[in-house]
DRENVOFI-504205 format. One record per residue (C-alpha): residue in three letters; z, x, y. Coordinates in nm, 2 decimals. Layout:
<rs>
Ala	Z	X	Y
...
</rs>
This chain:
<rs>
Met	0.00	0.00	0.00
Ser	-0.07	0.12	0.35
Ala	0.16	0.13	0.65
Gln	-0.07	-0.14	0.81
Asp	-0.01	-0.42	0.56
Trp	0.37	-0.43	0.52
Arg	0.38	-0.76	0.73
Thr	0.14	-0.93	0.49
His	0.29	-1.15	0.22
Asp	-0.01	-1.36	0.12
Thr	-0.01	-1.27	-0.24
Asp	0.25	-1.17	-0.50
Glu	0.19	-0.95	-0.80
Leu	0.44	-1.12	-1.02
Pro	0.30	-1.17	-1.37
Thr	0.26	-1.53	-1.49
Ile	0.58	-1.53	-1.70
Leu	0.79	-1.39	-1.42
Ala	0.64	-1.63	-1.17
Ala	0.72	-1.92	-1.40
Ala	1.07	-1.80	-1.46
Leu	1.13	-1.75	-1.08
Glu	1.04	-2.11	-1.02
Cys	1.28	-2.23	-1.29
Phe	1.56	-2.00	-1.17
Val	1.53	-2.13	-0.81
Glu	1.53	-2.49	-0.93
Gln	1.81	-2.48	-1.18
Gly	1.96	-2.14	-1.19
Tyr	1.94	-1.86	-1.45
His	2.19	-2.01	-1.68
Gly	2.04	-2.36	-1.65
Thr	1.70	-2.23	-1.76
Ser	1.58	-2.20	-2.12
Ile	1.31	-1.97	-2.25
Arg	1.13	-2.29	-2.37
Glu	1.11	-2.41	-2.01
Val	0.98	-2.08	-1.89
Ala	0.72	-2.08	-2.17
Ser	0.61	-2.43	-2.09
Arg	0.57	-2.36	-1.72
Ala	0.38	-2.04	-1.80
Gly	0.15	-2.22	-2.04
Leu	0.27	-2.01	-2.34
Ser	0.46	-2.05	-2.66
Val	0.81	-1.93	-2.69
Pro	0.70	-1.64	-2.92
Gly	0.43	-1.57	-2.65
Val	0.71	-1.51	-2.39
Tyr	0.91	-1.30	-2.63
His	0.60	-1.09	-2.70
His	0.62	-0.97	-2.34
Tyr	1.00	-0.99	-2.27
Pro	1.26	-0.96	-2.54
Ser	1.51	-1.19	-2.37
Lys	1.58	-1.41	-2.07
Gln	1.79	-1.13	-1.93
Ala	1.49	-0.90	-1.95
Ile	1.30	-1.15	-1.75
Leu	1.57	-1.17	-1.48
Val	1.59	-0.79	-1.46
Ala	1.21	-0.76	-1.42
Ile	1.22	-1.02	-1.13
Met	1.51	-0.84	-0.96
Glu	1.33	-0.50	-1.00
His	1.02	-0.65	-0.86
Ala	1.20	-0.79	-0.56
Met	1.37	-0.47	-0.47
Ala	1.06	-0.26	-0.52
Asp	0.86	-0.49	-0.30
Leu	1.11	-0.48	-0.02
Trp	1.15	-0.10	-0.05
Trp	0.78	-0.01	0.00
Arg	0.76	-0.25	0.29
Ser	1.07	-0.09	0.44
Glu	0.92	0.26	0.40
Ala	0.59	0.15	0.55
Ala	0.76	-0.01	0.85
Ala	0.95	0.31	0.91
Ala	0.63	0.51	0.89
Glu	0.46	0.29	1.14
Ala	0.74	0.28	1.40
Ala	0.82	0.55	1.65
Asp	1.09	0.80	1.56
Asp	1.36	0.68	1.80
Pro	1.65	0.48	1.65
Trp	1.57	0.15	1.84
Ser	1.20	0.15	1.73
Gln	1.31	0.22	1.37
Leu	1.58	-0.05	1.38
Arg	1.35	-0.30	1.52
Ala	1.09	-0.23	1.25
Gln	1.36	-0.27	0.97
Val	1.49	-0.60	1.12
Glu	1.13	-0.74	1.14
Cys	1.07	-0.62	0.78
Leu	1.38	-0.79	0.64
Val	1.33	-1.12	0.82
Leu	0.96	-1.14	0.72
Phe	1.04	-1.06	0.36
His	1.33	-1.31	0.33
Ser	1.14	-1.59	0.50
Arg	0.80	-1.53	0.34
Lys	0.92	-1.43	-0.01
Gln	1.21	-1.66	0.01
Asp	1.24	-1.76	-0.36
Leu	1.22	-1.40	-0.47
Ala	1.47	-1.28	-0.21
Phe	1.70	-1.57	-0.29
Ile	1.72	-1.50	-0.66
Ala	1.76	-1.12	-0.60
Trp	2.08	-1.21	-0.41
Ser	2.21	-1.52	-0.59
Glu	2.17	-1.41	-0.95
Ile	2.33	-1.06	-0.93
Arg	2.62	-1.23	-1.10
Ser	2.40	-1.31	-1.40
Leu	2.30	-0.95	-1.47
Ser	2.46	-0.76	-1.75
Pro	2.70	-0.49	-1.63
Glu	2.46	-0.20	-1.67
His	2.17	-0.39	-1.49
Arg	2.41	-0.50	-1.22
Val	2.50	-0.14	-1.15
Glu	2.13	-0.05	-1.12
His	2.05	-0.34	-0.90
Ile	2.34	-0.27	-0.66
Ser	2.23	0.10	-0.65
Arg	1.88	-0.02	-0.53
Arg	2.05	-0.26	-0.28
Asp	2.27	0.02	-0.15
Arg	1.97	0.25	-0.11
Gln	1.81	-0.01	0.11
Gln	2.13	-0.05	0.31
Arg	2.16	0.32	0.38
Val	1.83	0.30	0.57
Leu	1.99	0.08	0.83
Asp	2.32	0.27	0.82
Arg	2.15	0.59	0.92
Ile	1.94	0.43	1.19
Val	2.24	0.26	1.36
Glu	2.46	0.57	1.33
Gln	2.20	0.78	1.49
Gly	2.14	0.53	1.76
Val	2.51	0.52	1.85
Ala	2.53	0.90	1.84
Asp	2.23	0.92	2.08
Gly	2.38	0.66	2.31
Val	2.09	0.42	2.28
Leu	2.30	0.17	2.07
Gln	2.66	0.07	2.12
Ser	2.91	-0.01	1.85
Arg	3.27	0.10	1.78
Arg	3.20	0.08	1.41
Pro	2.83	0.16	1.34
Arg	2.86	0.12	0.96
Glu	3.01	-0.23	0.99
Ala	2.75	-0.32	1.25
Ser	2.47	-0.21	1.02
Arg	2.60	-0.43	0.74
Ala	2.63	-0.72	0.98
Val	2.26	-0.68	1.07
Thr	2.16	-0.67	0.71
Thr	2.37	-0.97	0.62
Met	2.22	-1.17	0.90
Cys	1.87	-1.09	0.81
Thr	1.90	-1.14	0.43
Ala	2.07	-1.47	0.48
Val	1.74	-1.61	0.61
Ala	1.64	-1.66	0.24
Gln	1.92	-1.92	0.20
Trp	1.83	-2.15	0.49
Tyr	1.48	-2.09	0.62
Arg	1.23	-2.38	0.57
Thr	0.86	-2.36	0.61
Gly	0.75	-2.61	0.88
Gly	1.07	-2.56	1.08
Pro	1.07	-2.48	1.46
Leu	1.00	-2.11	1.41
Ser	0.74	-1.93	1.21
Pro	0.85	-1.62	1.02
Asp	0.69	-1.40	1.29
Glu	0.87	-1.59	1.57
Leu	1.20	-1.58	1.37
Ala	1.16	-1.20	1.33
Leu	1.13	-1.16	1.71
Glu	1.43	-1.38	1.77
Tyr	1.64	-1.17	1.53
Val	1.52	-0.85	1.70
Ala	1.65	-0.99	2.02
Leu	1.98	-1.09	1.85
Val	2.03	-0.74	1.71
Ala	1.95	-0.59	2.05
Ala	2.23	-0.80	2.21
Met	2.47	-0.72	1.93
Leu	2.42	-0.35	1.97
Gly	2.41	-0.33	2.35
Arg	2.04	-0.28	2.38
Pro	1.96	-0.44	2.72
Asp	1.58	-0.43	2.67
Pro	1.48	-0.56	2.33
Gly	1.12	-0.46	2.38
</rs>
Protein backbone atom coordinates (compact mmCIF):
# COMPACT_ATOMS: atom_id res chain seq x y z
CA MET A 1 0.00 0.00 0.00
CA SER A 2 1.20 3.50 -0.71
CA ALA A 3 1.25 6.53 1.56
CA GLN A 4 -1.40 8.12 -0.66
CA ASP A 5 -4.21 5.63 -0.08
CA TRP A 6 -4.35 5.19 3.70
CA ARG A 7 -7.56 7.26 3.81
CA THR A 8 -9.33 4.92 1.37
CA HIS A 9 -11.51 2.20 2.86
CA ASP A 10 -13.65 1.23 -0.13
CA THR A 11 -12.73 -2.44 -0.10
CA ASP A 12 -11.71 -5.00 2.47
CA GLU A 13 -9.47 -7.99 1.93
CA LEU A 14 -11.22 -10.24 4.44
CA PRO A 15 -11.70 -13.74 3.01
CA THR A 16 -15.29 -14.89 2.61
CA ILE A 17 -15.34 -16.99 5.77
CA LEU A 18 -13.93 -14.19 7.91
CA ALA A 19 -16.32 -11.66 6.43
CA ALA A 20 -19.24 -13.97 7.20
CA ALA A 21 -18.00 -14.57 10.73
CA LEU A 22 -17.50 -10.84 11.29
CA GLU A 23 -21.13 -10.19 10.38
CA CYS A 24 -22.28 -12.90 12.78
CA PHE A 25 -20.04 -11.70 15.62
CA VAL A 26 -21.30 -8.13 15.25
CA GLU A 27 -24.92 -9.27 15.26
CA GLN A 28 -24.83 -11.78 18.10
CA GLY A 29 -21.38 -11.89 19.62
CA TYR A 30 -18.62 -14.46 19.41
CA HIS A 31 -20.11 -16.84 21.95
CA GLY A 32 -23.58 -16.54 20.42
CA THR A 33 -22.34 -17.58 16.98
CA SER A 34 -21.99 -21.16 15.83
CA ILE A 35 -19.73 -22.50 13.10
CA ARG A 36 -22.88 -23.71 11.34
CA GLU A 37 -24.13 -20.12 11.15
CA VAL A 38 -20.80 -18.91 9.79
CA ALA A 39 -20.79 -21.69 7.20
CA SER A 40 -24.34 -20.90 6.11
CA ARG A 41 -23.60 -17.22 5.69
CA ALA A 42 -20.39 -17.97 3.79
CA GLY A 43 -22.19 -20.42 1.49
CA LEU A 44 -20.11 -23.35 2.67
CA SER A 45 -20.55 -26.57 4.57
CA VAL A 46 -19.29 -26.88 8.13
CA PRO A 47 -16.43 -29.16 6.98
CA GLY A 48 -15.66 -26.54 4.34
CA VAL A 49 -15.13 -23.94 7.05
CA TYR A 50 -13.00 -26.31 9.12
CA HIS A 51 -10.87 -26.98 6.04
CA HIS A 52 -9.68 -23.37 6.25
CA TYR A 53 -9.89 -22.69 9.98
CA PRO A 54 -9.59 -25.42 12.63
CA SER A 55 -11.87 -23.70 15.14
CA LYS A 56 -14.09 -20.72 15.83
CA GLN A 57 -11.27 -19.32 17.94
CA ALA A 58 -8.96 -19.46 14.93
CA ILE A 59 -11.51 -17.46 12.96
CA LEU A 60 -11.69 -14.80 15.67
CA VAL A 61 -7.91 -14.63 15.89
CA ALA A 62 -7.64 -14.18 12.12
CA ILE A 63 -10.19 -11.34 12.21
CA MET A 64 -8.37 -9.63 15.06
CA GLU A 65 -5.00 -9.98 13.34
CA HIS A 66 -6.46 -8.56 10.15
CA ALA A 67 -7.90 -5.57 12.01
CA MET A 68 -4.65 -4.67 13.72
CA ALA A 69 -2.55 -5.19 10.58
CA ASP A 70 -4.91 -3.00 8.57
CA LEU A 71 -4.76 -0.19 11.12
CA TRP A 72 -0.99 -0.52 11.47
CA TRP A 73 -0.11 -0.05 7.80
CA ARG A 74 -2.47 2.91 7.62
CA SER A 75 -0.85 4.44 10.68
CA GLU A 76 2.60 4.00 9.19
CA ALA A 77 1.48 5.47 5.87
CA ALA A 78 -0.12 8.45 7.63
CA ALA A 79 3.12 9.07 9.51
CA ALA A 80 5.15 8.87 6.31
CA GLU A 81 2.88 11.39 4.58
CA ALA A 82 2.82 13.96 7.41
CA ALA A 83 5.53 16.51 8.17
CA ASP A 84 8.00 15.55 10.91
CA ASP A 85 6.81 18.00 13.57
CA PRO A 86 4.77 16.54 16.46
CA TRP A 87 1.53 18.36 15.69
CA SER A 88 1.48 17.25 12.05
CA GLN A 89 2.21 13.70 13.15
CA LEU A 90 -0.48 13.76 15.82
CA ARG A 91 -3.04 15.24 13.46
CA ALA A 92 -2.34 12.48 10.94
CA GLN A 93 -2.73 9.74 13.55
CA VAL A 94 -5.99 11.17 14.88
CA GLU A 95 -7.37 11.36 11.35
CA CYS A 96 -6.21 7.80 10.67
CA LEU A 97 -7.85 6.45 13.82
CA VAL A 98 -11.17 8.20 13.30
CA LEU A 99 -11.42 7.21 9.65
CA PHE A 100 -10.62 3.58 10.43
CA HIS A 101 -13.06 3.33 13.32
CA SER A 102 -15.89 4.97 11.39
CA ARG A 103 -15.33 3.40 7.97
CA LYS A 104 -14.32 -0.06 9.17
CA GLN A 105 -16.63 0.10 12.12
CA ASP A 106 -17.56 -3.58 12.40
CA LEU A 107 -13.96 -4.72 12.16
CA ALA A 108 -12.80 -2.15 14.70
CA PHE A 109 -15.68 -2.92 17.05
CA ILE A 110 -14.95 -6.64 17.15
CA ALA A 111 -11.23 -6.01 17.60
CA TRP A 112 -12.13 -4.08 20.76
CA SER A 113 -15.16 -5.89 22.14
CA GLU A 114 -14.07 -9.50 21.69
CA ILE A 115 -10.65 -9.28 23.32
CA ARG A 116 -12.34 -11.03 26.24
CA SER A 117 -13.11 -14.01 23.99
CA LEU A 118 -9.51 -14.66 22.96
CA SER A 119 -7.62 -17.49 24.57
CA PRO A 120 -4.92 -16.29 26.99
CA GLU A 121 -2.02 -16.67 24.56
CA HIS A 122 -3.88 -14.95 21.74
CA ARG A 123 -5.03 -12.19 24.08
CA VAL A 124 -1.41 -11.46 24.97
CA GLU A 125 -0.51 -11.24 21.28
CA HIS A 126 -3.42 -8.95 20.50
CA ILE A 127 -2.68 -6.64 23.41
CA SER A 128 0.95 -6.48 22.28
CA ARG A 129 -0.16 -5.27 18.84
CA ARG A 130 -2.55 -2.80 20.45
CA ASP A 131 0.23 -1.49 22.71
CA ARG A 132 2.53 -1.06 19.72
CA GLN A 133 -0.14 1.11 18.12
CA GLN A 134 -0.53 3.13 21.31
CA ARG A 135 3.19 3.80 21.56
CA VAL A 136 3.02 5.69 18.27
CA LEU A 137 0.80 8.32 19.87
CA ASP A 138 2.69 8.21 23.17
CA ARG A 139 5.94 9.17 21.48
CA ILE A 140 4.34 11.95 19.45
CA VAL A 141 2.61 13.58 22.41
CA GLU A 142 5.66 13.26 24.64
CA GLN A 143 7.85 14.88 21.97
CA GLY A 144 5.29 17.63 21.40
CA VAL A 145 5.20 18.47 25.10
CA ALA A 146 9.00 18.39 25.30
CA ASP A 147 9.21 20.77 22.32
CA GLY A 148 6.61 23.11 23.82
CA VAL A 149 4.15 22.79 20.91
CA LEU A 150 1.69 20.71 22.95
CA GLN A 151 0.66 21.18 26.56
CA SER A 152 -0.05 18.47 29.10
CA ARG A 153 1.00 17.82 32.68
CA ARG A 154 0.77 14.10 31.98
CA PRO A 155 1.59 13.38 28.32
CA ARG A 156 1.17 9.61 28.58
CA GLU A 157 -2.31 9.88 30.06
CA ALA A 158 -3.23 12.55 27.50
CA SER A 159 -2.11 10.25 24.70
CA ARG A 160 -4.28 7.45 25.99
CA ALA A 161 -7.24 9.79 26.30
CA VAL A 162 -6.82 10.74 22.64
CA THR A 163 -6.70 7.09 21.59
CA THR A 164 -9.74 6.16 23.67
CA MET A 165 -11.74 9.05 22.22
CA CYS A 166 -10.88 8.07 18.65
CA THR A 167 -11.39 4.33 18.99
CA ALA A 168 -14.75 4.80 20.73
CA VAL A 169 -16.10 6.07 17.41
CA ALA A 170 -16.64 2.44 16.39
CA GLN A 171 -19.15 2.04 19.21
CA TRP A 172 -21.49 4.88 18.31
CA TYR A 173 -20.92 6.16 14.78
CA ARG A 174 -23.79 5.70 12.35
CA THR A 175 -23.65 6.14 8.58
CA GLY A 176 -26.13 8.77 7.54
CA GLY A 177 -25.61 10.84 10.68
CA PRO A 178 -24.84 14.56 10.68
CA LEU A 179 -21.11 14.10 9.98
CA SER A 180 -19.30 12.06 7.37
CA PRO A 181 -16.16 10.19 8.48
CA ASP A 182 -14.00 12.91 6.92
CA GLU A 183 -15.91 15.66 8.72
CA LEU A 184 -15.78 13.74 11.98
CA ALA A 185 -12.01 13.31 11.64
CA LEU A 186 -11.59 17.06 11.28
CA GLU A 187 -13.78 17.67 14.33
CA TYR A 188 -11.66 15.27 16.35
CA VAL A 189 -8.47 16.97 15.20
CA ALA A 190 -9.91 20.24 16.55
CA LEU A 191 -10.90 18.55 19.82
CA VAL A 192 -7.41 17.13 20.28
CA ALA A 193 -5.91 20.52 19.50
CA ALA A 194 -8.02 22.07 22.27
CA MET A 195 -7.18 19.26 24.71
CA LEU A 196 -3.46 19.70 24.20
CA GLY A 197 -3.32 23.48 24.11
CA ARG A 198 -2.76 23.84 20.40
CA PRO A 199 -4.37 27.20 19.58
CA ASP A 200 -4.30 26.70 15.82
CA PRO A 201 -5.58 23.26 14.80
CA GLY A 202 -4.60 23.81 11.18
